N, C-alpha and C positions, 0 to 999 in steps of 0.2 A: 431455442437455446442461445446462450450468450458465450461468445469467445473473448478471451482476454489475452492481450499481447503485452508482455512486460518488456521494458528496456531499461538500461542503466545498470548500476551496480559495478562491481569490480574490486580492485585492490587499492587501498589508500593508506597513507600513514596516519597515525593518531593526530588529531587536531585538524585533519583535512575535511573536505566536503565531497559529497556525491549526491547525484539526483537520480530518482527512479520515476518512471512513468508507466502507466498501464492504460491501454485503450480497449474499450469494450465495443463489440460489434455483434450483430445478430438480430434476431426477431424478438423484440420485447416492447412492452407498452411504455414502461418508464423505468428509470433507475432510481432507487431510493438512497442507499448508502454505498459509499466507496471507501475502501480502506486498505491498510497494509498490516499484515501480521508478519512475525518472524519466528524462526525456529533455529535455535542453536543446537549443536550436537549434544545429545543426552538430555535435552530439555523439551518441555512442552511448547507447542506453538502459542504465542502470545500476541495480543493486540498491541500494535505500535501506535497507530493513529487512524482515525476514521472521520469522514466528513459526510454529513447528512445532506439531503437535497436542499434544505433551507439554508445551508451554510454552517450549521453548528458543527464544531469540531471536538473531538475527544483525543487525548494523548495519554500514553503511558507515562507515569511519573518519571520514569528513567530517561525520557527523551524530551520532556517539556523544556522549552527554551532553546533547544538545539535543533529540533526537527520541525518542519512546517509542511502541512498537508494542504493541497489546494485541488480544485477540479475545474475543468472546462466543460460545462454542460453541453455546449454546442458540439464538442468533439467527443463527448462521453469518455473523457480521459481524466485520470487522477494522477497527481504528482506528489512526490515526497522529496523535499529538499532536506538533506541531512548535513548539518554543520557540526563542527567540533566533535568529530567522530572519536569514539573510544574503542579500544580492543574488545570490550564487552558488547559492542554493537555488532560484532561479527556473527553472521547468521545467514540463513537463506530467507529472503524476504518474499512474501507471497501477497499478491494483490487479491482482494476479495470484493465482490460486488453483490449487493442485494438488489434484485430487480423484480419487476412485476410482469408476468406473462399476461395476466388480465387483472382486473381490479381486485379480485379476491385470491389470486394465485401468486404468492410471493415465493421467490426462489433465490438461491445463492450460487455463486460460481467462484472458482479459484483459478488464479493464474498458475503457470508452470513453476514459478519460483525463480529468483535470481540471487546469485551469491554476492554478498557484501563481506569483504574481509578487511579488517582494520589492523594494521601492524603497529606494534609498539616501538 
């Protein structure tokens, strides 16, 4: 199983910046994709950003140019740098990791979530 420990988040004024990190640990063969999702009250969980093992990144249109995702493969850690934050970025942010238990056994794990609140 894989355990995810998230850190970062908090309260910031609009236009400010915050950083999130998520460290994966446990018994796994390899990690494929690492990413961040968010869920605002009354809304569905949505992909914010994802980075694949080769370095390919995907971003939600709403965060392109403001958020940057990166990963440290040696530390099995993914980061999300959020700049120019807007009130609509307020949500609980969840780390998600796709990992392989064996070559043919792919699994996914979620972090516990961390609150990001952007005040206007």
